[in-house]
C-alpha positions as CSV (number, residue, x, y, z in Angstrom):
1,M,-48.8,-10.5,-61.1
2,A,-50.2,-8.8,-57.7
3,N,-53.9,-8.2,-57.4
4,T,-55.3,-5.0,-57.6
5,V,-55.4,-2.8,-54.5
6,E,-56.0,1.3,-53.8
7,R,-52.9,2.7,-51.4
8,P,-52.4,6.0,-50.2
9,S,-48.8,5.7,-51.4
10,T,-47.5,7.9,-54.5
11,E,-44.4,6.6,-54.5
12,F,-45.2,5.0,-58.1
13,A,-41.6,3.4,-57.9
14,H,-42.3,1.6,-55.2
15,L,-44.9,-0.1,-56.2
16,E,-46.1,-4.0,-55.0
17,T,-49.0,-4.6,-57.3
18,H,-49.8,-3.9,-61.1
19,T,-52.7,-1.7,-60.7
20,W,-53.0,1.4,-58.3
21,F,-55.8,3.5,-58.4
22,R,-57.1,6.9,-56.8
23,L,-60.8,8.1,-57.8
24,G,-61.8,10.7,-55.3
25,S,-65.2,11.6,-55.3
26,Y,-65.8,9.4,-58.3
27,Q,-65.0,6.3,-56.1
28,Q,-68.7,5.6,-54.7
29,A,-69.9,5.6,-58.2
30,F,-67.2,3.3,-59.0
31,Q,-68.3,0.9,-56.5
32,S,-71.6,1.0,-57.7
33,G,-70.4,0.3,-61.3
34,L,-68.4,-2.6,-59.8
35,H,-71.6,-4.2,-58.1
36,A,-73.5,-3.8,-61.0
37,L,-71.4,-5.8,-63.2
38,E,-70.9,-8.6,-60.3
39,D,-74.5,-8.5,-60.1
40,A,-74.8,-8.9,-63.9
41,G,-72.1,-12.1,-63.6
42,A,-70.2,-9.9,-66.2
43,A,-67.0,-11.5,-66.4
44,R,-68.8,-15.4,-66.5
45,R,-70.8,-14.3,-69.5
46,I,-67.9,-12.9,-71.4
47,W,-65.8,-15.8,-70.9
48,D,-69.3,-17.7,-72.0
49,G,-69.7,-15.7,-74.9
50,D,-72.9,-14.7,-74.1
51,G,-73.4,-11.5,-76.2
52,S,-76.7,-10.3,-74.4
53,L,-74.4,-9.0,-72.2
54,W,-74.2,-6.2,-74.4
55,K,-77.3,-5.9,-76.0
56,R,-80.6,-7.6,-76.4
57,E,-81.6,-7.5,-80.1
58,R,-81.3,-11.5,-81.3
59,E,-79.3,-10.5,-84.7
60,T,-77.0,-7.8,-82.7
61,V,-76.8,-10.5,-80.1
62,A,-75.2,-13.3,-82.7
63,E,-72.9,-10.7,-84.0
64,I,-71.5,-9.9,-80.9
65,E,-71.0,-13.5,-80.3
66,D,-69.4,-14.1,-83.1
67,R,-66.4,-11.3,-82.2
68,L,-65.1,-12.8,-79.2
69,G,-62.4,-14.8,-80.1
70,W,-60.0,-12.9,-78.7
71,L,-60.4,-14.3,-75.6
72,E,-59.4,-17.6,-76.3
73,L,-55.8,-16.2,-78.4
74,P,-53.5,-16.7,-75.3
75,T,-54.3,-20.3,-75.2
76,S,-54.8,-20.8,-79.0
77,M,-52.1,-19.1,-80.5
78,P,-49.0,-20.7,-78.8
79,M,-49.4,-23.6,-81.2
80,E,-48.7,-21.6,-83.8
81,V,-45.2,-20.1,-82.4
82,S,-43.0,-23.2,-84.0
83,R,-44.1,-22.1,-87.8
84,L,-44.0,-18.4,-87.1
85,T,-40.4,-18.4,-85.8
86,A,-39.7,-20.6,-89.0
87,L,-41.0,-18.3,-91.5
88,A,-39.0,-15.4,-89.7
89,M,-35.8,-18.0,-90.3
90,E,-36.7,-18.3,-93.6
91,V,-36.5,-14.5,-94.2
92,Q,-33.7,-13.8,-92.1
93,A,-31.6,-16.6,-94.1
94,A,-33.1,-14.9,-97.6
95,G,-31.1,-11.9,-96.9
96,M,-34.2,-9.4,-96.1
97,E,-32.8,-6.3,-94.3
98,R,-36.5,-5.0,-93.7
99,V,-40.2,-5.9,-93.4
100,L,-43.0,-3.3,-94.7
101,L,-46.3,-3.8,-93.2
102,L,-49.1,-2.4,-95.5
103,G,-52.5,-2.3,-93.4
104,M,-54.5,0.1,-91.2
105,G,-56.0,0.4,-87.7
106,G,-56.2,-3.4,-86.0
107,S,-53.7,-4.6,-88.8
108,S,-51.0,-2.2,-88.3
109,L,-50.8,-0.5,-84.6
110,A,-50.3,-3.9,-82.4
111,P,-47.1,-4.4,-84.4
112,E,-45.9,-0.8,-84.5
113,V,-46.5,-0.9,-81.0
114,M,-44.1,-4.1,-80.5
115,R,-41.5,-2.6,-82.7
116,C,-41.0,0.1,-81.0
117,V,-41.6,-1.3,-77.3
118,L,-39.7,-4.5,-78.1
119,G,-37.1,-3.5,-80.5
120,V,-35.8,-5.6,-83.0
121,S,-33.1,-8.4,-82.0
122,P,-29.8,-8.6,-83.3
123,G,-29.5,-9.9,-86.9
124,Y,-33.6,-9.6,-87.4
125,P,-34.9,-6.7,-90.0
126,D,-36.5,-3.7,-89.5
127,L,-40.0,-3.5,-89.6
128,V,-41.6,-0.3,-90.7
129,V,-45.3,0.2,-90.6
130,L,-46.9,2.3,-93.7
131,D,-50.8,2.9,-93.2
132,T,-50.8,6.0,-95.1
133,T,-52.0,7.4,-98.6
134,D,-49.7,10.2,-98.4
135,P,-47.3,10.2,-101.6
136,T,-44.4,11.8,-99.8
137,Q,-44.1,9.1,-97.2
138,I,-45.0,6.1,-99.6
139,R,-41.6,7.2,-101.9
140,R,-39.8,7.7,-98.9
141,V,-40.4,4.4,-97.5
142,T,-39.7,3.2,-101.0
143,Q,-36.7,4.8,-101.5
144,A,-35.4,4.1,-98.1
145,G,-33.9,0.6,-99.2
146,P,-33.8,-2.0,-101.9
147,L,-37.0,-3.6,-102.7
148,S,-34.8,-6.4,-103.4
149,R,-34.3,-6.8,-99.8
150,S,-37.5,-6.0,-98.1
151,T,-40.6,-8.6,-97.6
152,F,-44.1,-7.3,-97.4
153,I,-47.0,-8.0,-95.2
154,V,-50.0,-7.2,-96.5
155,A,-52.5,-7.3,-93.9
156,S,-56.0,-7.3,-94.1
157,K,-59.2,-8.8,-92.2
158,S,-61.5,-7.9,-95.0
159,G,-59.2,-8.2,-97.6
160,T,-60.4,-5.4,-99.5
161,T,-59.0,-1.9,-97.6
162,E,-58.4,0.3,-99.7
163,E,-55.2,2.1,-98.5
164,M,-53.6,-1.5,-98.3
165,Q,-55.1,-2.4,-102.0
166,S,-53.2,0.4,-103.1
167,L,-50.2,0.4,-101.5
168,F,-50.1,-3.5,-102.5
169,A,-50.3,-2.0,-106.4
170,H,-47.4,0.1,-105.8
171,F,-45.2,-2.2,-104.3
172,R,-46.0,-4.8,-106.5
173,A,-45.4,-3.1,-109.4
174,A,-42.1,-1.9,-108.1
175,L,-41.2,-5.1,-107.0
176,I,-41.6,-6.6,-110.8
177,A,-39.4,-4.0,-112.1
178,E,-36.7,-4.6,-109.9
179,V,-36.9,-8.5,-109.5
180,G,-38.8,-9.6,-112.3
181,E,-42.1,-11.2,-112.9
182,E,-41.0,-14.6,-111.8
183,R,-39.8,-13.1,-108.0
184,W,-42.0,-10.4,-107.0
185,A,-44.6,-13.0,-104.9
186,R,-42.1,-14.6,-102.8
187,H,-41.6,-11.0,-101.3
188,F,-45.0,-11.3,-99.9
189,V,-47.0,-12.7,-96.8
190,A,-50.6,-12.2,-96.4
191,I,-52.8,-12.1,-93.0
192,T,-56.1,-12.2,-93.8
193,D,-59.4,-14.1,-92.9
194,A,-60.8,-17.2,-95.4
195,G,-62.8,-16.6,-97.9
196,T,-61.2,-12.7,-99.0
197,E,-60.0,-11.2,-102.6
198,L,-56.6,-11.1,-100.4
199,E,-56.5,-14.7,-99.7
200,A,-57.5,-15.4,-103.4
201,L,-54.4,-12.9,-104.5
202,A,-52.0,-14.8,-102.4
203,R,-52.6,-18.4,-103.2
204,A,-52.4,-17.1,-106.9
205,G,-49.2,-15.2,-106.4
206,P,-47.9,-17.6,-104.9
207,F,-47.1,-15.4,-101.9
208,R,-44.1,-16.9,-99.2
209,A,-46.6,-17.2,-96.6
210,L,-50.2,-16.8,-96.3
211,Y,-51.8,-16.7,-92.7
212,L,-55.7,-17.1,-92.3
213,N,-56.8,-15.4,-88.9
214,P,-59.7,-16.8,-86.9
215,S,-63.0,-14.8,-88.2
216,D,-64.4,-14.5,-85.0
217,V,-61.6,-11.8,-84.0
218,G,-62.1,-8.2,-85.0
219,G,-59.2,-6.1,-86.0
220,R,-58.8,-4.2,-83.1
221,F,-59.1,-6.8,-80.7
222,S,-56.2,-8.4,-83.0
223,A,-52.6,-8.2,-81.1
224,L,-52.7,-11.7,-79.8
225,S,-53.4,-13.1,-83.2
226,F,-51.7,-13.6,-86.5
227,F,-52.2,-9.9,-87.3
228,G,-49.8,-9.1,-84.1
229,L,-47.5,-12.1,-84.3
230,V,-46.4,-12.4,-87.2
231,P,-44.7,-9.0,-87.3
232,A,-43.0,-9.5,-84.0
233,A,-41.7,-12.9,-85.3
234,F,-40.3,-10.9,-88.2
235,I,-38.3,-8.4,-85.8
236,G,-37.2,-11.6,-83.3
237,A,-39.5,-11.1,-80.7
238,D,-40.1,-14.1,-78.0
239,L,-43.6,-15.1,-78.8
240,D,-43.7,-17.9,-76.6
241,E,-42.9,-15.3,-73.7
242,L,-45.5,-12.7,-75.2
243,L,-48.1,-15.4,-75.0
244,R,-46.8,-16.5,-71.6
245,R,-47.4,-12.8,-70.5
246,A,-50.9,-12.2,-72.1
247,K,-52.0,-15.8,-70.7
248,A,-51.1,-15.0,-67.4
249,M,-53.9,-11.8,-67.3
250,A,-56.1,-13.5,-69.1
251,W,-56.2,-16.2,-65.9
252,Q,-56.4,-13.2,-63.8
253,C,-59.0,-12.0,-65.5
254,R,-60.7,-15.4,-65.6
255,A,-64.4,-15.7,-64.9
256,M,-64.1,-16.9,-61.3
257,A,-61.5,-14.0,-60.3
258,S,-63.5,-12.0,-57.7
259,P,-64.7,-8.6,-58.9
260,A,-61.6,-6.9,-57.4
261,D,-59.1,-9.0,-58.2
262,N,-60.0,-9.1,-61.7
263,P,-57.5,-6.5,-63.7
264,G,-59.8,-6.0,-66.8
265,L,-62.8,-6.0,-65.0
266,L,-61.4,-3.5,-62.3
267,L,-59.8,-1.0,-65.5
268,G,-63.0,-1.2,-67.7
269,A,-65.7,-0.7,-64.5
270,I,-62.9,2.3,-64.0
271,I,-63.4,3.7,-67.1
272,G,-66.8,3.6,-68.3
273,E,-68.3,4.3,-64.6
274,L,-66.7,7.5,-64.6
275,A,-67.5,8.2,-68.4
276,R,-71.1,7.3,-67.8
277,Q,-71.5,9.9,-64.9
278,P,-74.8,12.5,-65.9
279,A,-72.7,15.1,-64.0
280,H,-69.1,16.0,-64.4
281,P,-68.4,12.9,-66.6
282,R,-64.5,11.8,-67.2
283,D,-64.9,10.9,-70.5
284,K,-61.7,11.9,-71.6
285,L,-59.7,9.0,-70.6
286,T,-56.0,10.6,-70.9
287,L,-53.3,8.2,-71.6
288,L,-49.8,8.9,-69.7
289,T,-46.8,6.6,-70.3
290,S,-43.0,6.0,-69.5
291,P,-41.0,7.1,-73.0
292,K,-40.9,3.5,-74.3
293,L,-44.4,2.4,-73.7
294,S,-45.6,5.8,-75.9
295,P,-46.3,3.7,-79.4
296,F,-49.3,2.1,-76.8
297,G,-51.1,5.0,-76.9
298,A,-52.2,4.9,-80.3
299,W,-53.1,1.1,-80.1
300,A,-55.4,2.2,-77.3
301,E,-56.7,5.0,-78.7
302,Q,-58.4,3.0,-81.8
303,L,-59.6,-0.1,-79.3
304,I,-61.2,2.6,-77.3
305,A,-62.7,5.4,-79.7
306,E,-63.8,3.1,-82.2
307,S,-65.2,0.6,-79.7
308,T,-67.1,2.7,-77.4
309,G,-67.7,6.1,-79.9
310,K,-71.4,5.2,-81.4
311,D,-74.7,5.9,-80.4
312,G,-74.0,9.3,-79.2
313,V,-71.9,8.7,-76.2
314,G,-67.8,7.6,-76.4
315,I,-64.8,7.7,-74.4
316,L,-62.5,9.9,-76.0
317,P,-58.8,8.5,-75.5
318,V,-56.0,11.4,-75.6
319,E,-52.6,9.7,-76.3
320,G,-49.3,11.4,-77.0
321,E,-50.9,14.9,-75.5
322,W,-48.0,17.1,-73.7
323,L,-48.0,17.6,-70.2
324,R,-50.1,20.1,-68.8
325,Q,-49.8,22.5,-65.6
326,L,-52.8,21.5,-63.4
327,E,-54.7,24.5,-64.1
328,H,-54.7,23.9,-67.7
329,Y,-56.9,20.5,-67.7
330,G,-60.4,20.4,-67.6
331,P,-63.3,18.7,-65.0
332,D,-63.3,15.9,-67.8
333,R,-60.1,13.8,-67.5
334,L,-59.6,10.5,-66.1
335,F,-55.5,9.8,-66.1
336,V,-54.1,6.3,-66.7
337,Y,-50.7,5.9,-66.6
338,L,-48.6,2.7,-67.8
339,R,-45.4,3.1,-66.0
340,L,-42.2,0.6,-67.1
341,D,-39.9,-0.1,-64.5
342,G,-36.3,1.1,-65.2
343,D,-37.4,3.9,-67.9
344,Q,-37.1,7.6,-67.3
345,N,-40.3,7.8,-65.4
346,A,-38.8,11.2,-63.0
347,T,-40.9,13.7,-64.8
348,S,-44.2,11.5,-65.9
349,D,-43.8,10.2,-62.0
350,A,-43.7,13.8,-60.8
351,R,-46.5,14.9,-62.7
352,V,-49.0,11.6,-61.7
353,S,-48.4,12.4,-58.1
354,A,-49.3,15.8,-58.6
355,L,-52.6,15.0,-60.3
356,V,-53.0,12.6,-57.7
357,E,-52.4,15.2,-54.6
358,A,-55.1,17.6,-56.4
359,G,-57.5,15.3,-56.1
360,E,-58.0,13.9,-60.1
361,P,-59.0,10.3,-60.8
362,V,-55.9,8.7,-61.7
363,V,-54.5,4.7,-62.3
364,V,-51.2,3.6,-62.5
365,L,-50.5,0.1,-64.1
366,R,-47.2,-0.7,-63.6
367,L,-44.9,-3.0,-66.5
368,T,-42.3,-4.9,-65.0
369,D,-40.4,-5.1,-68.3
370,P,-41.7,-4.4,-72.3
371,Y,-43.1,-8.0,-72.5
372,D,-45.7,-6.8,-70.1
373,V,-47.1,-5.3,-73.2
374,A,-48.4,-8.4,-74.4
375,A,-50.4,-8.9,-70.9
376,E,-51.7,-4.8,-71.7
377,F,-53.2,-5.6,-74.8
378,F,-55.2,-8.4,-73.1
379,R,-56.4,-6.2,-70.0
380,W,-57.4,-3.3,-72.7
381,E,-59.4,-5.4,-74.6
382,F,-61.2,-6.7,-71.9
383,A,-61.3,-3.7,-70.0
384,T,-62.8,-1.9,-73.3
385,A,-65.6,-4.8,-73.6
386,V,-66.4,-4.2,-70.0
387,A,-66.5,-0.3,-70.4
388,G,-68.9,-0.7,-73.5
389,Q,-71.2,-2.6,-71.1
390,R,-71.5,0.1,-68.9
391,L,-72.2,3.1,-71.5
392,G,-74.9,0.2,-73.2
393,V,-73.5,0.2,-76.4
394,N,-71.9,-2.9,-79.0
395,P,-67.8,-2.5,-78.1
396,F,-67.4,-4.7,-81.3
397,D,-69.3,-2.6,-84.7
398,Q,-68.3,0.4,-86.1
399,P,-71.3,1.7,-87.5
400,D,-70.4,4.9,-88.8
401,V,-67.0,4.3,-90.2
402,E,-68.7,3.4,-93.7
403,S,-70.2,7.2,-94.3
404,A,-67.1,8.3,-94.8
405,K,-66.3,5.8,-96.8
406,V,-69.1,6.0,-99.1
407,R,-68.4,10.0,-99.8
408,T,-64.7,8.9,-100.5
409,H,-65.9,6.5,-103.4
410,R,-68.4,9.1,-104.6
411,A,-65.5,11.5,-105.2
412,L,-63.4,9.1,-106.8
413,E,-66.4,8.1,-109.5
414,R,-66.5,11.9,-109.6
415,Y,-63.0,12.5,-110.5
416,Q,-63.1,9.8,-112.9
417,E,-65.5,11.5,-114.6
418,T,-64.3,14.9,-114.7
419,H,-60.8,14.8,-113.5
420,S,-61.7,16.9,-110.6
421,L,-63.1,16.5,-107.0
422,P,-65.9,18.3,-105.8
423,E,-63.9,21.0,-103.7
424,E,-66.0,23.4,-101.6
425,P,-65.2,27.4,-102.4
426,V,-62.3,29.1,-100.8
427,I,-64.2,31.4,-98.2
428,L,-60.9,33.2,-97.0
429,R,-57.2,33.4,-98.2
430,E,-54.4,34.7,-96.1
431,G,-50.3,33.6,-97.8
432,V,-50.3,30.6,-98.2
433,L,-53.5,29.5,-95.8
434,S,-57.2,28.7,-97.9
435,V,-60.4,28.4,-95.3
436,Y,-63.2,26.0,-96.8
437,A,-66.0,26.1,-94.1
438,P,-67.6,27.6,-92.6
439,D,-68.2,30.9,-93.4
440,L,-67.8,32.9,-90.4
441,Q,-67.3,36.1,-91.8
442,A,-64.0,36.5,-91.0
443,A,-61.1,38.9,-91.9
444,T,-57.8,37.0,-91.3
445,V,-57.3,33.3,-90.3
446,S,-56.8,34.0,-86.9
447,D,-59.9,35.8,-86.1
448,H,-62.1,32.7,-88.4
449,L,-60.1,30.4,-86.0
450,R,-60.7,32.4,-82.9
451,A,-64.5,32.7,-84.0
452,F,-64.7,28.8,-84.5
453,L,-62.8,28.1,-81.5
454,A,-65.0,30.3,-79.2
455,G,-68.1,27.8,-79.9
456,A,-66.4,25.7,-77.2
457,T,-67.9,24.7,-74.0
458,E,-66.9,22.8,-70.9
459,G,-66.8,19.1,-71.7
460,D,-66.0,19.8,-75.6
461,H,-62.8,18.8,-77.3
462,V,-60.6,19.7,-80.2
463,A,-59.3,17.1,-82.8
464,L,-56.2,18.5,-85.4
465,M,-56.7,16.2,-88.2
466,A,-53.6,16.3,-90.9
467,Y,-53.9,14.8,-94.0
468,I,-50.1,15.3,-94.8
469,E,-46.7,13.1,-94.0
470,R,-46.3,11.7,-91.0
471,N,-42.8,12.3,-89.7
472,A,-41.1,13.7,-86.5
473,T,-41.0,17.5,-87.9
474,N,-44.3,17.4,-89.3
475,R,-45.9,16.0,-85.9
476,G,-43.5,18.4,-83.7
477,L,-45.2,21.6,-85.7
478,L,-48.9,20.0,-85.1
479,Q,-47.8,19.2,-81.4
480,S,-47.0,22.8,-80.5
481,M,-50.3,24.2,-82.0
482,R,-51.9,21.3,-80.2
483,H,-50.3,22.1,-76.7
484,R,-51.3,26.0,-77.3
485,I,-55.1,25.3,-78.1
486,G,-55.5,23.0,-74.9
487,E,-53.6,25.2,-72.8
488,A,-55.5,28.0,-73.8
489,L,-58.8,26.4,-73.6
490,H,-58.5,24.1,-70.9
491,L,-59.6,21.0,-73.3
492,A,-58.5,17.8,-74.7
493,V,-57.1,18.0,-77.9
494,T,-56.2,15.1,-80.2
495,L,-54.1,15.1,-83.5
496,G,-54.4,12.1,-85.6
497,F,-52.9,11.9,-89.3
498,G,-55.2,10.8,-92.1
499,P,-56.4,8.7,-93.4
500,R,-54.6,6.8,-91.0
501,F,-57.0,8.2,-87.8
502,L,-59.9,7.2,-89.9
503,H,-59.2,3.9,-88.8
504,S,-59.1,4.7,-85.3
505,T,-61.0,7.6,-83.8
506,G,-63.0,8.6,-86.7
507,Q,-66.0,6.4,-85.7
508,L,-66.4,8.2,-82.2
509,H,-65.7,11.3,-84.7
510,K,-69.3,10.8,-86.3
511,G,-70.7,7.5,-83.7
512,G,-69.9,9.7,-80.6
513,A,-71.6,12.5,-78.5
514,N,-71.6,16.1,-80.5
515,N,-69.0,17.6,-78.6
516,G,-66.2,18.0,-81.0
517,L,-64.4,20.9,-82.8
518,F,-62.6,19.2,-85.9
519,L,-59.9,21.1,-88.0
520,Q,-58.9,18.9,-91.1
521,I,-55.7,20.2,-92.2
522,T,-55.0,19.7,-96.0
523,Q,-51.6,20.0,-98.7
524,D,-51.6,20.3,-102.5
525,E,-49.4,17.4,-103.8
526,T,-46.7,18.8,-105.9
527,D,-45.0,15.2,-106.3
528,D,-47.6,12.8,-106.6
529,L,-47.5,9.1,-107.0
530,P,-49.2,7.0,-109.5
531,I,-51.5,3.9,-107.9
532,P,-51.2,1.3,-110.8
533,G,-53.9,0.0,-112.6
534,Q,-56.2,3.0,-110.8
535,P,-57.3,6.3,-113.0
536,Y,-56.5,8.4,-109.7
537,S,-53.0,8.7,-108.1
538,F,-52.3,8.5,-104.2
539,G,-53.1,12.5,-103.8
540,V,-56.2,12.2,-105.4
541,L,-56.9,9.1,-103.3
542,K,-56.0,10.9,-99.8
543,R,-57.9,14.0,-101.1
544,A,-60.7,12.3,-101.8
545,Q,-60.5,10.8,-98.0
546,A,-59.9,14.2,-96.8
547,L,-63.5,15.3,-98.8
548,G,-65.3,12.3,-98.1
549,D,-64.3,12.8,-94.1
550,F,-65.0,16.2,-93.8
551,Q,-68.6,16.1,-95.6
552,A,-69.4,13.3,-93.4
553,L,-68.7,15.3,-90.3
554,R,-70.3,18.5,-91.6
555,G,-73.6,15.9,-93.0
556,L,-73.9,14.8,-89.2
557,G,-74.0,18.6,-87.8
558,R,-70.3,18.6,-86.2
559,R,-68.4,21.7,-86.0
560,A,-66.0,21.2,-88.6
561,M,-63.2,23.6,-90.6
562,R,-61.2,23.0,-93.1
563,V,-57.2,24.9,-93.6
564,N,-55.2,24.0,-96.5
565,I,-51.6,24.7,-95.9
566,G,-50.9,24.6,-99.9
567,A,-47.6,23.0,-100.9
568,D,-44.8,23.6,-98.7
569,V,-46.0,21.8,-96.0
570,Q,-43.6,22.7,-93.0
571,A,-44.1,26.3,-94.2
572,G,-47.9,26.1,-94.2
573,L,-47.7,24.3,-90.9
574,R,-46.0,27.4,-89.4
575,A,-48.2,29.8,-91.1
576,L,-51.4,27.9,-89.1
577,G,-49.5,27.9,-85.5
578,A,-48.8,31.8,-86.0
579,A,-52.5,32.0,-87.2
580,I,-53.5,29.6,-84.2
581,D,-51.5,31.8,-81.8
582,G,-53.1,34.5,-82.8
583,A,-56.5,32.9,-82.2
584,V,-55.7,31.8,-78.8
585,R,-53.5,34.8,-77.2
């Protein structure tokens, strides 16, 4: 890979470098930040495992130093390739047609990227990521193929993730019914840390395989660990080549590289320094990609949001957003364009060129082929660590995630006692739509939304948080709403499916700056699914997660409203879309 430079041409198809940037009026701020990182010896101290680069408190420094194992993965994981390849061949020979990954956040997002970007090699089973508690989505995946021809990856660093445990219970019971008590465990592979409940469960099974991940690798920094490589092996990816690309990027980010030639340090300096400017911060990191790279955005979203969104600051990643006309963007954007050579890039090239010509800060990262995604995993992990240093936060913890979990567990305890959840009163009903909070004294849902969105000011963002099935139709309807709100208000608008986003942007929503307007979307469950061994169902668990998240946001003084769209999800989404049209017209 060539060194990073800034050049005047915007002919992105002919870039000779793997990093191009034009920062306009922020160039001086970036240079100052880069000099500060050089003076601090940032690259050297990162590789030395020096936690005091980020914080001074002794206990926090020790915690940080116990989370830097991701730096060594490009050099330590190649020795595992042969046994991972052997496992993949074993599963292939057993006639498995699909691999289902049961996990959340850092356990699921990198595998989803590799499945979509690298594809499935001929003769290998497909990979399906299931990171939800939505009963409709779970039932659809369950019925999509014979379980006797399926292998399940149960992935959780802690080994106690609520969603993973519930999904495991569901598929274990279904497998026992299909293949019997003697054979079900051979369909499972576990990835976890040593000493967890999941490790004990896998050994007792016994599962087909158990992989103990290095404990000093945090979930969102685990793309190049067993959490990413085991699923990649199952789809026939060339693990040696993935790790070779990652190792090449790690070498470029080495301690002795000059700051101007260190791609991770450069990217981190740009996104961190532009986000921390006291006047006109560019803290909405807008990810544009070639079509084939679009899944990368969700992985980067978790990495950046959960790492930087705390202590009242943070960088909001904006991924999957439809392209807008220039005049519909606010003045808080930093655009990063991941461009894959040979992809259908004409539209995105033209739009990014227009952004450059308009003076917007733009970074272009070139990938020569899909396997460069492994290099980007490492570059973005390094950059996120650097950006955290510039923001003055610990990028390796997630202190505000627990608040929603605590409220969810309280709601489930209430359900076990009363068979009901602690719902807030409905303040407005219109057709299939019900509004729960806040009470804005509006006569219609459109009026309520208009009053709610009227509180937005420059620098704010809107988050659509949909606790419904994640499928193409629902996503399209929500994307249309997202686009209309964004163009009307000139604000960044994010879209997350619950509970998936709780393991991603949920930390930033609660720990970052109070500059979000949160629109939670829930549904009525008509075809629920029991969780074996639990007194509540998947639908009740999902509703409790939504309630816990909403209560946590409101408890922190965040601007949040909830709309229930009824039992017919698509009809409800269309009704909500019409109400949004009326609100922003």
